[in-house]
C-alpha positions in Angstrom: -22.6 -41.0 -26.6 -24.3 -39.4 -23.7 -22.1 -41.4 -21.2 -19.0 -40.1 -23.1 -20.3 -36.5 -22.8 -20.9 -36.9 -19.1 -17.4 -38.3 -18.6 -15.9 -35.3 -20.4 -17.9 -32.9 -18.3 -16.8 -34.7 -15.1 -13.2 -34.5 -16.2 -13.5 -30.8 -16.9 -14.9 -29.9 -13.5 -12.3 -31.9 -11.5 -9.5 -29.6 -10.4 -6.1 -30.8 -11.5 -3.3 -30.5 -8.9 -0.1 -29.0 -10.0 3.1 -31.0 -9.3 4.9 -27.8 -8.4 2.6 -26.9 -5.4 4.5 -27.3 -2.1 2.3 -28.2 0.9 1.8 -25.5 3.5 3.0 -27.8 6.3 6.2 -28.5 4.5 6.8 -24.7 3.9 6.2 -24.0 7.6 8.8 -26.7 8.6 11.3 -25.4 6.1 11.1 -21.8 7.1 11.2 -22.7 10.8 14.3 -24.9 10.8 16.3 -23.8 7.8 17.4 -20.4 9.1 20.8 -18.8 8.8 22.0 -19.7 12.3 20.8 -23.3 11.9 22.3 -23.7 8.4 25.6 -22.3 9.8 25.6 -24.8 12.6 24.8 -27.6 10.3 27.7 -26.6 8.0 30.1 -26.4 10.9 29.1 -29.8 12.1 29.6 -31.3 8.6 33.0 -29.6 8.2 34.1 -30.9 11.6 33.1 -34.4 10.8 35.1 -34.3 7.5 38.1 -32.8 9.1 38.1 -35.4 11.9 37.7 -38.3 9.5 40.1 -37.1 6.8 42.6 -35.1 8.9 42.7 -32.2 6.5 44.3 -29.1 7.8 42.4 -26.8 5.4 39.1 -28.0 6.9 40.4 -27.5 10.4 41.2 -23.9 9.5 37.8 -23.3 8.0 36.1 -24.7 11.1 38.2 -22.4 13.3 37.3 -19.4 11.1 33.7 -20.3 11.2 33.8 -20.7 15.0 35.5 -17.3 15.2 32.6 -15.7 13.2 30.0 -17.2 15.4 31.9 -16.1 18.6 32.2 -12.6 17.3 28.4 -12.6 16.4 27.7 -13.2 20.1 30.4 -11.1 21.8 30.1 -7.9 19.8 26.3 -7.4 20.1 26.6 -8.1 23.8 29.3 -5.5 24.2 27.4 -2.9 22.2 24.2 -3.5 24.2 26.1 -3.1 27.5 27.2 0.4 26.4 23.7 1.8 25.9 21.5 3.8 28.3 18.1 5.1 27.2 15.8 7.8 28.5 12.4 9.1 27.4 11.7 12.8 26.9 8.4 14.1 28.2 5.9 13.8 25.3 3.4 16.6 24.6 -0.2 15.5 25.5 -2.4 14.8 22.5 -6.0 13.8 21.9 -6.9 10.3 20.8 -6.7 10.1 17.1 -3.9 12.6 16.8 -0.3 11.6 16.0 2.0 11.6 19.0 5.8 11.9 18.8 8.0 10.3 21.4 11.7 11.1 21.7 14.1 8.6 23.1 17.6 9.7 24.2 20.4 7.2 23.7 23.7 7.5 25.5 26.8 5.3 25.3 29.4 4.7 28.0 32.5 6.9 27.8 31.3 8.1 24.4 32.2 4.9 22.7 30.6 3.8 19.4 27.9 1.1 19.1 26.8 -0.3 15.7 23.7 -1.8 14.3 21.2 -0.9 17.1 17.5 -1.5 16.6 15.1 0.1 19.1 11.4 -0.6 19.8 9.5 1.1 22.7 7.3 -1.1 24.8 3.8 0.3 24.8 1.8 -0.2 27.9 -1.4 -1.3 26.1 -1.3 -2.5 22.4 -5.1 -2.0 22.2 -4.7 1.7 23.0 -3.0 2.4 19.7 -4.2 2.2 16.1 -1.1 0.6 14.7 -0.7 -3.1 15.6 2.9 -3.2 14.4 5.3 -1.8 17.0 7.3 1.3 15.8 10.9 0.4 15.3 13.9 2.5 14.4 17.4 1.3 13.3 20.6 3.2 13.9 23.8 2.4 11.9 25.9 3.7 14.7 25.7 5.6 18.0 28.6 7.7 19.1 28.1 9.4 22.5 24.5 10.6 22.1 21.7 10.1 19.7 18.0 10.8 19.6 15.4 8.5 18.1 11.9 9.7 17.1 8.8 7.4 17.1 5.5 8.5 15.7 2.2 6.6 16.3 -1.4 7.4 16.8 -3.1 6.6 20.1 -6.7 5.4 19.7 -7.9 5.7 23.3 -7.6 8.2 26.1 -5.6 7.3 29.2 -2.5 8.0 31.3 0.4 5.6 30.7 4.0 5.3 31.7 6.8 4.9 29.1 9.5 3.0 30.9 11.0 0.2 28.7 12.7 -0.1 25.3 13.6 -3.3 23.5 17.1 -2.9 22.0 18.3 -5.5 19.5 21.7 -5.9 17.8 23.0 -8.4 15.2 26.1 -6.6 14.1 28.4 -7.4 12.3 27.5 -10.7 10.6 23.8 -11.0 11.4 24.1 -14.6 12.4 22.8 -14.1 16.0 20.5 -11.3 17.2 20.7 -10.4 20.8 17.8 -8.5 22.5 17.6 -6.7 25.8 14.8 -4.8 27.6 16.2 -1.6 29.0 14.5 0.2 31.8 14.4 4.0 31.9 13.0 6.6 34.3 9.2 6.3 34.1 7.8 9.0 31.8 4.1 9.8 32.0 2.3 9.8 28.7 -1.1 11.6 28.6 -3.7 11.0 26.0 -6.7 13.2 26.1 -10.2 12.1 24.9 -10.9 12.3 21.2 -12.5 15.6 20.1 -15.6 15.9 17.8 -15.9 18.9 15.5 -18.9 20.7 17.0 -19.8 23.8 15.0 -22.8 25.0 17.0 -25.3 24.0 19.7 -28.7 23.7 18.2 -31.0 26.6 19.2 -34.1 24.4 19.0 -32.9 22.6 22.1 -33.3 25.8 24.1 -37.1 25.7 23.9 -37.3 29.2 22.4 -34.9 30.8 24.8 -32.2 33.2 23.7 -29.2 31.5 22.1 -26.3 31.1 24.4 -23.9 32.7 21.9 -26.0 35.9 21.6 -25.7 36.7 25.3 -21.9 36.4 25.2 -21.1 38.4 22.1 -23.2 41.4 22.8 -21.6 44.6 24.0 -21.5 45.2 27.7 -24.7 46.8 29.0 -25.4 49.0 31.9 -26.3 46.1 34.2 -22.9 44.4 33.6 -20.5 44.7 36.4 -16.9 45.8 35.6 -14.6 43.6 37.8 -11.1 44.7 36.5 -8.5 44.1 33.9 -6.7 40.9 32.9 -4.3 39.7 30.2 -5.6 38.9 26.8 -6.1 35.2 26.0 -6.7 33.5 22.7 -10.4 33.5 21.8 -11.3 36.6 23.8 -13.5 39.3 22.3 -11.3 42.1 20.9 -14.0 44.6 21.5 -13.3 44.4 25.3 -9.6 45.4 24.9 -8.6 48.4 27.0 -6.3 50.3 24.6 -5.2 52.8 27.1 -4.1 50.2 29.6 -2.5 48.3 26.8 -0.5 51.3 25.7 0.7 51.9 29.3 1.8 48.4 30.1 2.8 47.1 26.6 0.7 44.0 27.1 -2.8 43.5 25.7 -5.2 44.2 28.6 -8.8 43.1 28.5 -11.8 44.6 30.4 -13.6 41.9 32.3 -17.3 42.1 33.1 -19.6 40.0 35.3 -23.2 39.6 34.2 -26.0 39.2 36.7 -26.9 35.9 35.2 -24.2 34.4 32.9 -24.9 31.6 30.5 -23.6 28.4 31.9 -23.3 24.8 30.7 -23.3 22.1 33.4 -21.7 18.8 32.3 -22.7 15.9 34.6 -19.9 13.5 33.9 -20.9 9.8 34.1 -18.2 7.2 34.9 -20.5 4.5 36.3 -19.9 1.0 35.0 -23.4 0.9 33.5 -22.1 3.2 30.7 -19.0 1.1 30.1 -20.5 -0.7 27.0 -18.5 -1.8 24.0 -14.9 -2.7 23.3 -11.8 -0.6 22.5 -12.6 2.7 20.7 -16.3 1.8 20.2 -17.3 2.3 23.8 -20.2 4.4 25.2 -18.1 5.6 28.1 -15.3 6.8 25.9 -17.7 8.5 23.5 -19.5 10.3 26.4 -16.2 11.7 27.7 -15.2 12.7 24.2 -18.5 14.4 23.8 -18.1 16.2 27.1 -14.6 17.4 26.1 -15.9 18.6 22.7 -18.8 20.6 24.2 -16.5 22.2 26.8 -14.1 23.3 24.1 -16.8 24.8 22.0 -18.3 26.7 25.0 -14.9 28.1 26.1 -14.2 29.3 22.6 -17.6 31.0 22.6 -17.1 32.6 26.1 -19.7 30.4 27.8 -18.8 29.3 31.3 -18.8 25.5 31.9 -19.2 23.6 35.2 -18.3 19.9 35.4 -20.0 17.9 38.1 -20.6 14.2 38.8 -17.5 12.1 38.5 -15.4 15.3 38.0 -15.9 18.7 39.8 -14.2 21.7 38.2 -14.9 25.1 36.6 -13.9 25.7 33.0 -13.6 29.4 32.1 -10.4 29.5 30.1 -8.0 27.6 27.9 -5.9 26.7 30.9 -8.9 25.3 32.7 -9.8 23.4 29.6 -6.4 21.6 29.6 -6.9 20.7 33.2 -10.4 19.3 32.4 -8.8 17.2 29.6 -6.3 15.8 32.0 -9.0 14.8 34.5 -10.9 13.0 31.8 -7.8 11.2 30.7 -7.2 9.9 34.2 -10.8 9.1 35.0 -11.3 5.4 35.8 -14.6 3.4 35.5 -16.5 3.5 38.8 -18.7 0.7 40.1 -20.9 2.9 42.2 -24.3 3.9 40.7 -24.8 7.4 42.0 -25.3 9.2 38.7 -29.0 9.7 39.2 -28.3 11.5 42.5 -25.7 13.8 40.9 -28.1 14.7 38.1 -31.0 15.4 40.4 -28.8 17.7 42.5 -27.6 19.6 39.5 -31.1 20.0 38.0 -32.2 21.4 41.4 -30.0 24.5 40.9 -32.0 26.5 38.4 -30.2 28.8 36.0 -32.4 30.5 33.4 -29.5 31.0 31.1 -27.9 27.6 31.6 -28.3 24.1 30.3 -27.6 20.8 32.1 -26.1 18.1 29.9 -26.2 14.5 31.0 -24.9 11.2 29.6 -26.7 7.9 30.2 -27.3 4.5 28.7 -30.7 3.4 27.3 -31.0 0.4 29.6 -30.2 2.4 32.7 -32.8 5.1 31.7 -35.5 2.4 31.4 -34.9 0.7 34.8 -33.9 3.8 36.9 -36.2 6.8 37.4 -33.7 9.7 37.1 -35.3 12.9 38.1 -38.6 14.6 38.6 -39.9 15.4 35.1 -41.4 18.7 36.2 -38.1 20.5 36.8 -37.8 23.9 35.2 -34.1 23.6 34.2 -33.2 23.1 30.5 -31.8 19.6 30.2 -30.0 17.9 27.3 -29.9 14.2 27.8 -27.6 12.1 25.6 -28.9 8.6 25.6 -26.4 5.9 24.4 -28.0 2.9 22.7 -26.8 -0.3 24.3 -27.5 -2.7 21.4 -25.5 -0.5 18.9 -22.4 -0.7 21.1 -22.7 -4.4 21.8 -23.2 -5.0 18.0 -21.2 -2.2 16.3 -21.3 -3.9 12.9 -25.1 -4.0 12.9 -27.0 -1.1 11.1 -29.4 0.8 13.3 -31.9 3.4 12.1 -31.4 6.8 13.5 -34.1 7.7 16.0 -35.6 11.1 16.3 -34.6 13.7 18.9 -37.5 14.0 21.4 -38.6 17.0 23.5 -40.5 16.5 26.8 -41.2 19.5 29.0 -37.7 21.0 29.5 -35.8 17.8 28.6 -34.3 17.1 25.2 -33.3 13.4 24.6 -30.6 12.9 22.0 -30.1 9.2 21.0 -26.4 8.2 20.3 -25.5 5.2 18.2 -22.1 3.6 17.9 -22.3 3.4 14.0 -23.5 7.1 13.6 -21.4 10.2 13.5 -21.8 11.9 16.9 -20.7 15.3 15.6 -23.4 15.2 12.8 -26.0 14.4 15.4 -25.4 17.8 17.0 -24.4 19.9 13.9 -27.3 18.8 11.7 -30.0 19.3 14.3 -32.2 22.4 13.8 
């Protein structure tokens, strides 16, 4: 009785194979060889054999008709593809993570009509974009001119060239699809670094000094030097508008003052290979450039002057300067020289009581390389990128505390933590 019970249990646990299950290798062979062009060729061969063996005129006519269909399936797409010319329109620069729109202009020779055209732009780097599938648009017909719009989201900064488009056509019968890579005039595509939403710079990092924003938004005092009038720009303080000059000229004029010691942020950009840790979007170098761009935007909106040194040297005092700074960051390559410590020491040597020096460095490089004299009197914010978190982005790391040492504030940055929250949630 016990043996019978064991046999029943064994039979219940043994999986039963269904007779309707088709093996995967047979499915792959079927879908690989039994396609529409192959089946059409096989049918043509069978009809030709029957007609030759039997001598039937009807089969000869069917074979001739089928041959005509195949011939038209090759000739017509070839003619339509020869008529086309493509050109890219200059895309508007966007930041990584924002949707970018690319317009492709299609022209036909002598305003003739082409049918069933399918276009796919050839992206320079597939890893630089979020969508793995290539954007494709299909046009039923093109007569003279047409414009095709492609939308995709770049994931990384960079400067690329849009130059090729893959054009395919299978009109009218769909038996044979012809493809052709068409060259166009190279069109530069600029992708700025990703921006983080920085709401404020923590006052506690200033070591008790006056907040940077308070010095900018106060009314002009007697020790401010009036330097002249300039045109109003978005983000300027409306209290500095000269209404009399505005009424005379018709354009909004702004009184510009120069303080004896203006608040200034010095960004020491690091492009050394020691910071190039991680892959794709999760990269310490890319995060440092995004952080520099975000801080620069916040400071410009608050009226704080920004100076970029290190791998990039420029002054950022307006929205126009900010766009130029974004462009320099987008085109910045990874350098193999290790001169970042020298750049940082030189910047810390120029003391500014109202300013802050911001640096970006990896944890390993900080441990093996003595950066600067720790007794400098310049306020220094040091963003330290954790190497292990960028090499193992799926691993969970506990957030370390922000440390203060003399005039230096060390802010640890991890790949799996929100960088914007690290700044916004600091008191």
